Phi, psi and omega in degrees: 000322180297318179297322180297318179295320179295321178295321178296318179299317180295317180299313184293319178299322178293321180293317178300319179293323179296322178295317178298317180293328179297319178290330177287322179290323182225095179284001182254023177299129184239003180200144176236160179192167178254127180269119179300117180201097187300328183211160180286121182266330182231160177276074182216170180290139178282001179266121183244126179240111179237117185053243181252021182247131180250124179240147177239123179294136190295334185294333183270348183296323181293339173267321187289313186296311178298327182294307182292329178296311181293321179302315182290322178294319177297324178293317180292331177274006180059032177257353181209134182264136176228134176285172187295322180296318178294323178297318179298315182292317183292315180293326177297312180297317182295316184286334175291332180264331181213082185287354179267014177273101188298323182302321181295318177295322179295322177297319179291330172300316179296320179294324179291318180292331179276355177092002179290320179250156172251155185302323182298324181292322179290323176297323179294318178297316178297322178299317179293319180298326182287342176290334177261326182232076189291348182252009185302110183294322181295326178293316179295321178297317180294323178300318179295323178296316179296318179296326176296323176296319178296319179294325178294321177298318180295318180293322180296319179293321179297320178291323180297326179296326182283333186268337186236095181284334185289337178247036185299319183293316179297318179293325179296318178295317180293321179296320178296320178297315179293325178295317177296320179296322179294318178295320178294319178297320178299315179296319180295321179295321177298321180293317179298316180296319180295318179297317180294323179293327178286330182281332182225116183294145181050049182282088184300320182296319180293316181290324177295321177296320180296320176296316180300318181298315180294322181293329185256337185245350181220027181297126180083356180272093185296325181298318179298317180293321176297316180297319178296317180297321180291317181292331181285345182299314179291321183298311182292333177291336179262353181225068189285353179249009183270100182298320183295322178295318178289328175297322177296320178295322176296322176298316180297316179299314181296318180294319179296317178297318179296316181296317179295322180290319179294322178299316180293319182294319181293322179292325179290319181291329181272355182280161178299341181297327183261005175257184180295130185289132180278335181218081182296327181295318179295322181294315181291326178294322177295323177296319182295328179275001180074020181247167179249146175290172182296316180295321177295322180296319179296314180297323181291322177296319179296320179293321178298317180294316179295320177298320179296319180295316181293317179298322179295321177300310181295320181298314180296321182291319179293324177296316178298315183296319179296317179298317182292320180296320181283330181277329183233079183290149173089021179248113183296329181303319183293320179291323177295321178294317179299321179298319181291322179296317178298320178297316177299320180299312181293322179295314179295317181300318181294313180293321181295316178297318183297314180294320182295312182290325177294318181292339178262010175079010181266075186289327181295315179294326179295326180289326180298329183285349183288357178275209180295122184293341185270339186284129173296143182285119180284161180278076187286336185263001177084174185286343181291337182278358181272003180282188181285143178269204181294137178057033172082002180273147181265149171288152181274074179243326169284131189225158174273126187278101174234101182059034176077009183262164182253101172262152179301140180296131179302337180288346179288345182214134178293331183288331183294340180292342180274355183292157180271125180270123181239141178304128182276162175298170184303128173288162183299319175301320179287335173296316177295325177294321178297314180296318179298320177296322177295316181294326182285332187253347187274149175245353181278121182296326178293318178299317179297318180297317180292323179294318179296318179296321179293319178297320178295323178296319178300319185285321187268309184288316180269355178066036184255148172243141181295000000 
């Protein structure tokens, strides 16, 4: 028995060394796997390297995994000493076979903090582990920890630039290098998440990590969010039942709408319109003439552009959702996504109207919008209230019909005529028409059930009638 244990130790040590040498021979390995092989047929290494694929014959895993596991536990219990190079090799082998072993990741954290490892090497190891275990929660958690270290380095350099003017050029070069590295890391993380999502359907861990990366590494970067939304269009078209993928798309829509709204709000608050008026007499005279001041005109143009961008987002999303529902009947994920988009639309419309009317001093109209966002505003004050108000201004009661909401009539302002008109998302009547068309043409019982449930949701939750 003693000889058998010694032989196993020699075998396992050789396998660990073979894995290390494989990475040295080919640093571009992009996938790992276990090769079904019940027993050793030839006197050769069980590590197989073909092109950029690394395979481990299954017969040796039952010896290899317990060996490296026990070695690492003895080291943590201070019963066995391992040098840093041996720790790197053992943890690498262990995590490729069992990436959910938290102790191994913790050891690598210590090695990274001591400077033995660099963050890119640990991200690379995690990427390989995810090709075999795409849902491994410990691997995703460790990736976030490593990314936080990279972000701290970037923040430290940014602070250093402000404190040391004499080395401004050197710090600028280093900051640019780290900025490029950060952008490259962001692109790589998106690729890793996409690959993991393709390998395991509804991979919640991968999509949650992708959201975290955007929130911490691309916050406020509208271009990145637009690119993600565009690239996800093909992905969701090929994975129409993946709830997690559509949830990620909903996150992108919400973030884009928020960023566009905040940009408009900040520009309005910083404009002279929201500061102390330099010429109140001129402002009131312009109101009496039905015209807008220069600052109001700029703010109104910005709002028109922002409104056009948001409307375009909703229009494209509803168009995509309609195409997928009609092309792939009977998928609940698509109907749930459509429901969420309609909800976002009503929520944004309500907030946008409230901010717009509040910023223009129309507090009464702003309070009316605080009700059900879906209900068209009835003519509660009668036809007599549609006349001219004080100083020739009209009340905002005649409205442009966009999904049943009340937007100010473009005739109320000469500047509004310059706005860009963009096709709006489906109005509620057209939503009912869409559902009715699906019910009339579909033969799929699941599709019919989802359509009926969606129609009931429109009527009850949003308080709409067809």
